[in-house]
C-alpha positions as YAML, in Angstrom:
chain: A
units: angstrom
residues:
- id: 1
  name: MET
  ca: [70.36, -38.39, -14.21]
- id: 2
  name: HIS
  ca: [67.79, -35.55, -14.22]
- id: 3
  name: ASN
  ca: [68.01, -32.26, -16.05]
- id: 4
  name: TRP
  ca: [65.59, -30.08, -14.27]
- id: 5
  name: PHE
  ca: [64.34, -26.85, -15.73]
- id: 6
  name: GLU
  ca: [62.01, -24.21, -13.84]
- id: 7
  name: CYS
  ca: [59.41, -22.95, -15.89]
- id: 8
  name: LYS
  ca: [57.19, -19.98, -15.38]
- id: 9
  name: VAL
  ca: [53.69, -19.97, -16.50]
- id: 10
  name: ASN
  ca: [51.63, -16.96, -16.89]
- id: 11
  name: CYS
  ca: [48.12, -17.39, -16.87]
- id: 12
  name: GLU
  ca: [44.72, -16.02, -15.69]
- id: 13
  name: ARG
  ca: [43.20, -17.58, -12.56]
- id: 14
  name: ILE
  ca: [39.69, -16.94, -11.19]
- id: 15
  name: LEU
  ca: [39.65, -15.84, -7.49]
- id: 16
  name: GLU
  ca: [37.07, -16.99, -4.80]
- id: 17
  name: ASN
  ca: [35.35, -13.55, -5.24]
- id: 18
  name: GLY
  ca: [34.96, -14.35, -9.14]
- id: 19
  name: MET
  ca: [37.51, -11.86, -10.26]
- id: 20
  name: GLN
  ca: [40.24, -12.78, -12.63]
- id: 21
  name: LYS
  ca: [43.95, -12.22, -11.88]
- id: 22
  name: ARG
  ca: [46.93, -12.78, -13.97]
- id: 23
  name: GLU
  ca: [49.63, -14.95, -12.09]
- id: 24
  name: THR
  ca: [52.97, -16.32, -12.89]
- id: 25
  name: GLU
  ca: [53.26, -19.79, -11.55]
- id: 26
  name: PRO
  ca: [56.52, -21.74, -11.22]
- id: 27
  name: TYR
  ca: [56.90, -25.41, -12.14]
- id: 28
  name: LEU
  ca: [59.77, -27.91, -12.35]
- id: 29
  name: VAL
  ca: [60.08, -30.23, -15.31]
- id: 30
  name: ASP
  ca: [62.64, -32.77, -16.21]
- id: 31
  name: ALA
  ca: [63.80, -32.31, -20.02]
- id: 32
  name: LEU
  ca: [66.86, -32.69, -22.18]
- id: 33
  name: SER
  ca: [66.80, -29.20, -23.54]
- id: 34
  name: PHE
  ca: [65.12, -25.95, -23.14]
- id: 35
  name: THR
  ca: [63.02, -26.70, -26.16]
- id: 36
  name: GLU
  ca: [61.70, -30.03, -24.64]
- id: 37
  name: ALA
  ca: [61.20, -28.40, -21.48]
- id: 38
  name: GLU
  ca: [58.86, -25.60, -23.03]
- id: 39
  name: ALA
  ca: [57.09, -28.55, -24.95]
- id: 40
  name: ARG
  ca: [56.61, -30.85, -21.85]
- id: 41
  name: ILE
  ca: [55.35, -27.80, -19.69]
- id: 42
  name: ILE
  ca: [52.81, -26.75, -22.35]
- id: 43
  name: LYS
  ca: [51.51, -30.53, -22.46]
- id: 44
  name: GLU
  ca: [51.61, -30.80, -18.44]
- id: 45
  name: VAL
  ca: [49.66, -27.54, -17.77]
- id: 46
  name: THR
  ca: [47.12, -27.33, -20.52]
- id: 47
  name: PRO
  ca: [44.55, -29.60, -18.98]
- id: 48
  name: TYR
  ca: [44.61, -27.59, -15.88]
- id: 49
  name: ILE
  ca: [44.57, -24.03, -17.24]
- id: 50
  name: SER
  ca: [41.45, -22.66, -19.11]
- id: 51
  name: GLY
  ca: [42.09, -19.70, -21.52]
- id: 52
  name: GLU
  ca: [45.37, -18.52, -22.83]
- id: 53
  name: PHE
  ca: [48.62, -18.77, -21.13]
- id: 54
  name: THR
  ca: [52.25, -17.98, -21.95]
- id: 55
  name: ILE
  ca: [55.75, -19.56, -20.90]
- id: 56
  name: THR
  ca: [57.46, -16.36, -19.61]
- id: 57
  name: ASP
  ca: [60.62, -17.94, -18.38]
- id: 58
  name: ILE
  ca: [62.73, -21.16, -18.38]
- id: 59
  name: LYS
  ca: [66.09, -21.57, -16.59]
- id: 60
  name: ARG
  ca: [68.03, -24.77, -15.39]
- id: 61
  name: ALA
  ca: [67.31, -25.64, -12.07]
- id: 62
  name: LYS
  ca: [70.76, -26.85, -10.34]
- id: 63
  name: LEU
  ca: [69.27, -29.52, -8.13]
- id: 64
  name: SER
  ca: [71.48, -32.88, -7.15]
- id: 65
  name: GLU
  ca: [68.40, -34.63, -5.62]
- id: 66
  name: ILE
  ca: [64.62, -34.46, -5.27]
- id: 67
  name: PHE
  ca: [62.81, -36.08, -2.53]
- id: 68
  name: LEU
  ca: [59.17, -36.42, -2.68]
- id: 69
  name: TYR
  ca: [56.70, -37.14, 0.15]
- id: 70
  name: ASP
  ca: [53.00, -37.61, -0.45]
- id: 71
  name: GLY
  ca: [52.07, -35.96, 2.78]
- id: 72
  name: GLY
  ca: [53.59, -32.72, 1.85]
- id: 73
  name: ASP
  ca: [51.86, -30.06, -0.07]
- id: 74
  name: ARG
  ca: [54.87, -27.55, -0.90]
- id: 75
  name: PHE
  ca: [58.35, -27.65, -2.07]
- id: 76
  name: PHE
  ca: [61.38, -26.70, -0.04]
- id: 77
  name: ARG
  ca: [64.93, -26.10, -1.56]
- id: 78
  name: ALA
  ca: [67.81, -27.15, 0.94]
- id: 79
  name: LYS
  ca: [71.42, -26.23, 0.83]
- id: 80
  name: VAL
  ca: [73.23, -29.53, 1.77]
- id: 81
  name: LEU
  ca: [76.91, -29.51, 2.54]
- id: 82
  name: PHE
  ca: [78.92, -32.61, 1.95]
- id: 83
  name: LEU
  ca: [81.86, -32.83, 4.36]
- id: 84
  name: SER
  ca: [85.24, -34.33, 3.40]
- id: 85
  name: LEU
  ca: [88.46, -34.25, 5.37]
- id: 86
  name: ASN
  ca: [91.73, -33.05, 3.64]
- id: 87
  name: GLU
  ca: [94.06, -35.30, 5.12]
- id: 88
  name: LYS
  ca: [97.05, -33.20, 4.30]
- id: 89
  name: THR
  ca: [95.90, -30.04, 6.08]
- id: 90
  name: GLY
  ca: [93.53, -31.67, 8.49]
- id: 91
  name: THR
  ca: [90.89, -29.25, 7.48]
- id: 92
  name: ILE
  ca: [87.15, -30.08, 6.66]
- id: 93
  name: LYS
  ca: [86.12, -29.20, 3.11]
- id: 94
  name: LYS
  ca: [82.47, -28.42, 2.41]
- id: 95
  name: THR
  ca: [80.87, -28.86, -0.85]
- id: 96
  name: ALA
  ca: [77.53, -27.39, -1.39]
- id: 97
  name: THR
  ca: [74.60, -28.85, -3.26]
- id: 98
  name: GLN
  ca: [70.79, -27.83, -3.74]
- id: 99
  name: MET
  ca: [68.23, -30.26, -2.92]
- id: 100
  name: LEU
  ca: [64.34, -30.11, -3.01]
- id: 101
  name: ALA
  ca: [61.94, -31.76, -0.74]
- id: 102
  name: GLN
  ca: [58.19, -32.01, -0.67]
- id: 103
  name: ALA
  ca: [56.85, -31.33, 2.65]
- id: 104
  name: SER
  ca: [54.19, -29.37, 4.67]
- id: 105
  name: ASP
  ca: [56.79, -27.28, 6.70]
- id: 106
  name: SER
  ca: [60.50, -26.74, 6.88]
- id: 107
  name: GLU
  ca: [60.85, -29.18, 9.90]
- id: 108
  name: GLU
  ca: [59.13, -31.95, 7.88]
- id: 109
  name: ALA
  ca: [61.40, -31.00, 4.89]
- id: 110
  name: ILE
  ca: [64.53, -31.59, 6.99]
- id: 111
  name: LYS
  ca: [63.02, -35.03, 7.98]
- id: 112
  name: VAL
  ca: [62.32, -35.95, 4.45]
- id: 113
  name: ILE
  ca: [66.00, -35.14, 3.50]
- id: 114
  name: HIS
  ca: [67.23, -37.11, 6.30]
- id: 115
  name: LYS
  ca: [65.24, -40.04, 5.21]
- id: 116
  name: GLY
  ca: [66.19, -39.65, 1.70]
- id: 117
  name: MET
  ca: [70.02, -39.47, 2.47]
- id: 118
  name: GLU
  ca: [69.81, -42.72, 4.56]
- id: 119
  name: GLY
  ca: [72.45, -45.16, 3.37]
- id: 120
  name: THR
  ca: [74.70, -42.33, 2.00]
- id: 121
  name: LEU
  ca: [78.24, -42.95, 3.07]
- id: 122
  name: ALA
  ca: [79.26, -39.30, 2.91]
- id: 123
  name: ASP
  ca: [78.94, -36.98, 6.03]
- id: 124
  name: TYR
  ca: [76.70, -33.97, 5.20]
- id: 125
  name: GLU
  ca: [74.74, -31.23, 7.04]
- id: 126
  name: ILE
  ca: [71.73, -29.30, 6.00]
- id: 127
  name: ALA
  ca: [73.01, -25.59, 5.97]
- id: 128
  name: SER
  ca: [69.64, -23.97, 5.10]
- id: 129
  name: VAL
  ca: [65.95, -24.74, 4.24]
- id: 130
  name: SER
  ca: [63.64, -22.30, 2.38]
- id: 131
  name: GLU
  ca: [60.10, -22.70, 0.84]
- id: 132
  name: THR
  ca: [60.03, -22.19, -3.02]
- id: 133
  name: GLY
  ca: [57.03, -21.18, -4.98]
- id: 134
  name: ILE
  ca: [57.13, -24.22, -7.02]
- id: 135
  name: LEU
  ca: [53.56, -25.77, -7.43]
- id: 136
  name: ASP
  ca: [54.33, -29.15, -9.09]
- id: 137
  name: ILE
  ca: [57.17, -30.99, -10.47]
- id: 138
  name: PHE
  ca: [56.99, -33.29, -13.70]
- id: 139
  name: PRO
  ca: [59.59, -36.00, -14.01]
- id: 140
  name: TYR
  ca: [59.81, -38.67, -16.50]
- id: 141
  name: GLY
  ca: [57.53, -41.55, -15.66]
- id: 142
  name: ASP
  ca: [57.94, -42.70, -11.93]
- id: 143
  name: SER
  ca: [61.70, -41.99, -11.78]
- id: 144
  name: ILE
  ca: [61.53, -40.45, -8.46]
- id: 145
  name: LYS
  ca: [60.41, -42.58, -5.63]
- id: 146
  name: SER
  ca: [58.34, -41.05, -2.65]
- id: 147
  name: ILE
  ca: [59.76, -41.05, 0.79]
- id: 148
  name: VAL
  ca: [57.91, -42.71, 3.77]
- id: 149
  name: LEU
  ca: [58.41, -41.11, 6.97]
- id: 150
  name: GLU
  ca: [58.57, -42.93, 10.39]
- id: 151
  name: GLY
  ca: [55.04, -43.64, 11.90]
- id: 152
  name: GLU
  ca: [53.05, -43.99, 8.83]
...
């Protein structure tokens, strides 16, 4: 099981016109604790950032699943409702979870989630999909497999 932490890194970036601008960039890292999350994000971003940077925030990301798609360049957060029938009352209970999908747009993110959920016995529906600012994720090794969509 993964413990995801959203880490915000504040650094200077050089714009196309040559000006420097301070930006805060969110990343997702798999770690056992806040301390390990900080150490891992520093290790992962150091080769890509020139100059000084600071970690401004680390918080737990409550994600039940992450679906990677190599054709995607952004990350989308989806609220997925698992449906179960209460046999005594005859009502449908909805249990919400958060998932992350890598895709190019929200429609592709929905396809990636459906593909990733193939073989799931539980009934579910996707309640919402929204783009996040997350630039990259850093899992342990290759513990997350990439999704292949039909026609590729």
